[in-house]
C-alpha positions as CSV (number, residue, x, y, z in Angstrom):
1,M,62.6,-80.8,-32.5
2,K,61.8,-81.1,-29.1
3,L,63.5,-78.2,-28.1
4,A,62.2,-75.9,-31.2
5,L,58.8,-75.8,-29.7
6,P,59.6,-74.2,-26.0
7,L,61.9,-72.1,-27.5
8,A,59.7,-70.5,-30.2
9,A,57.2,-70.4,-27.3
10,G,59.7,-68.2,-25.1
11,L,60.6,-66.2,-28.1
12,A,56.6,-65.4,-28.5
13,L,56.2,-64.6,-24.8
14,A,59.2,-62.2,-24.5
15,G,58.1,-60.5,-27.9
16,V,54.6,-59.6,-26.1
17,L,55.9,-58.7,-22.8
18,G,58.6,-56.6,-24.5
19,A,56.0,-54.7,-26.1
20,C,53.8,-54.0,-23.1
21,A,54.6,-50.5,-21.0
22,A,54.8,-50.2,-17.5
23,D,52.6,-47.1,-17.5
24,P,49.0,-47.7,-19.2
25,S,48.8,-44.4,-20.8
26,Q,51.8,-45.3,-22.9
27,G,50.4,-48.6,-24.2
28,Y,49.5,-52.1,-23.3
29,S,50.6,-52.7,-19.9
30,F,49.7,-55.0,-16.9
31,A,49.6,-52.4,-14.4
32,T,46.3,-51.1,-12.7
33,T,44.3,-48.7,-14.1
34,H,42.7,-47.7,-11.0
35,D,44.1,-44.6,-8.9
36,E,46.1,-46.2,-6.5
37,T,45.9,-43.7,-4.0
38,V,42.6,-44.6,-3.4
39,R,42.3,-47.2,-0.9
40,T,38.3,-46.9,0.2
41,V,35.2,-45.7,-1.4
42,S,31.9,-44.8,0.5
43,V,28.6,-45.6,-1.7
44,P,25.6,-44.3,-0.2
45,I,22.1,-45.8,-1.3
46,F,21.5,-43.7,-4.7
47,A,18.9,-41.2,-4.6
48,N,15.6,-42.0,-7.0
49,S,13.7,-39.2,-8.5
50,T,11.5,-41.3,-10.4
51,F,8.4,-43.3,-9.4
52,E,10.1,-46.8,-9.8
53,T,10.6,-47.8,-6.1
54,G,13.6,-50.3,-5.1
55,V,15.6,-49.7,-8.2
56,E,17.9,-47.5,-6.3
57,A,18.6,-50.2,-3.7
58,E,19.2,-52.8,-6.4
59,L,21.6,-50.5,-8.3
60,T,23.8,-49.5,-5.2
61,E,24.2,-53.2,-4.2
62,A,25.0,-54.2,-7.5
63,V,27.5,-51.1,-7.7
64,V,29.3,-52.3,-4.4
65,K,29.6,-55.8,-5.5
66,R,31.2,-54.5,-8.7
67,I,33.6,-52.2,-6.7
68,Q,34.3,-55.2,-4.4
69,Q,34.9,-57.8,-7.5
70,D,36.6,-55.5,-10.2
71,T,38.7,-53.3,-8.0
72,P,41.5,-53.1,-5.5
73,W,39.3,-50.6,-3.3
74,R,37.3,-51.3,-0.1
75,V,33.6,-50.2,0.6
76,A,33.7,-48.3,3.6
77,S,31.3,-45.7,5.6
78,D,31.4,-42.0,4.5
79,T,33.1,-40.9,7.7
80,V,36.6,-43.0,6.8
81,A,36.2,-43.3,3.1
82,D,39.1,-41.5,1.0
83,T,36.4,-41.2,-1.7
84,E,32.4,-41.0,-2.2
85,L,30.3,-42.3,-5.2
86,V,27.2,-40.5,-5.0
87,A,24.6,-41.1,-7.9
88,E,20.9,-40.2,-8.3
89,I,18.3,-42.3,-10.8
90,T,16.7,-39.6,-12.7
91,D,14.7,-41.9,-15.2
92,V,13.5,-45.4,-15.7
93,G,11.4,-46.2,-18.6
94,L,10.7,-48.8,-21.5
95,R,10.9,-49.1,-24.7
96,T,9.7,-51.2,-27.3
97,L,12.0,-52.6,-29.8
98,S,9.6,-55.1,-31.8
99,R,5.8,-55.8,-32.0
100,T,3.9,-59.0,-32.9
101,R,2.3,-58.8,-36.5
102,G,-1.0,-60.1,-35.7
103,T,-1.9,-58.0,-32.5
104,G,0.9,-55.1,-32.3
105,L,1.6,-56.1,-28.7
106,P,5.2,-55.5,-27.8
107,Q,7.3,-58.4,-28.4
108,E,10.9,-57.3,-27.5
109,Q,11.4,-54.3,-25.1
110,T,14.3,-52.7,-22.8
111,Y,14.1,-51.6,-19.3
112,E,16.2,-48.8,-19.2
113,I,17.7,-46.7,-16.3
114,T,19.4,-43.0,-16.3
115,V,21.8,-42.0,-13.9
116,D,23.8,-39.0,-12.8
117,F,27.1,-39.7,-10.6
118,T,29.4,-38.0,-9.0
119,W,33.0,-39.4,-7.6
120,R,34.4,-36.8,-5.2
121,D,37.8,-37.0,-3.3
122,N,36.8,-36.6,0.4
123,R,40.7,-35.7,1.1
124,A,40.9,-33.0,-1.3
125,G,37.6,-32.0,-1.7
126,T,37.9,-32.4,-5.8
127,V,35.7,-34.2,-8.2
128,L,37.3,-37.3,-10.0
129,V,34.4,-38.4,-12.1
130,E,31.2,-36.8,-12.8
131,R,28.5,-38.0,-15.3
132,R,25.3,-37.2,-16.3
133,R,22.8,-39.1,-18.2
134,F,24.8,-42.2,-17.9
135,T,22.4,-44.4,-19.3
136,A,22.0,-48.5,-19.3
137,A,19.3,-51.0,-21.0
138,G,18.4,-54.5,-20.3
139,A,16.0,-56.3,-22.9
140,Y,13.5,-58.9,-22.1
141,V,10.8,-60.4,-24.4
142,P,7.3,-60.0,-22.9
143,D,5.6,-62.0,-25.8
144,R,3.1,-64.7,-24.8
145,L,5.0,-67.3,-25.9
146,T,8.1,-66.6,-24.1
147,G,6.4,-64.6,-21.1
148,E,9.6,-62.9,-19.7
149,R,8.8,-60.6,-16.9
150,I,9.8,-57.3,-16.4
151,D,12.0,-58.3,-13.6
152,V,14.5,-59.9,-16.4
153,G,15.2,-56.5,-18.2
154,R,15.5,-54.8,-14.8
155,R,17.8,-57.2,-13.2
156,E,19.9,-56.9,-16.8
157,A,19.9,-53.2,-17.0
158,V,20.7,-52.9,-13.5
159,G,24.0,-55.2,-13.8
160,E,25.1,-53.5,-16.9
161,L,24.7,-49.8,-15.4
162,A,26.7,-51.2,-12.2
163,R,29.8,-52.5,-14.6
164,A,29.6,-49.4,-16.6
165,I,29.7,-46.9,-13.5
166,V,32.7,-48.7,-12.1
167,A,34.3,-49.0,-15.2
168,E,34.1,-45.3,-15.4
169,L,36.1,-45.0,-11.8
170,R,39.4,-46.0,-13.6
171,S,42.1,-43.5,-13.9
172,D,42.7,-41.5,-17.1
173,W,44.7,-43.4,-19.5
């Protein structure tokens, strides 16, 4: 009985590992989905064509931190980087999700940020990834009882958009 449990666990582990593929495009894999030929990424401060000031600096900083945290790449200056991630914030807005019954004031809203971005290989001059109208939103509750500030929604939208942008930089599977 003492030997049966470790033996069963070993067989289960062997079955799981045997089902994995060496190449992520061939099935489940422990291999990275990031382009291994890329070592460095340049991330200049994103352009902002909206009237919402400061969101470009927040989003750029969040994307840089995400690249450092979630990828094997290093962030470098544009003169030495293998690739460059350029983005422009094209729209920032609020959308009301619900209203209070008595007053009709917003009860729950989302702060939405839309960007266009291009990830370009500086060595070959080719575009690796390009997305238009890429959007993320962060919810907050401006209701008088909870009184969350718009910053709560903005922070959540910036974080979600940074996560989504960096996730788009993975290799095609």
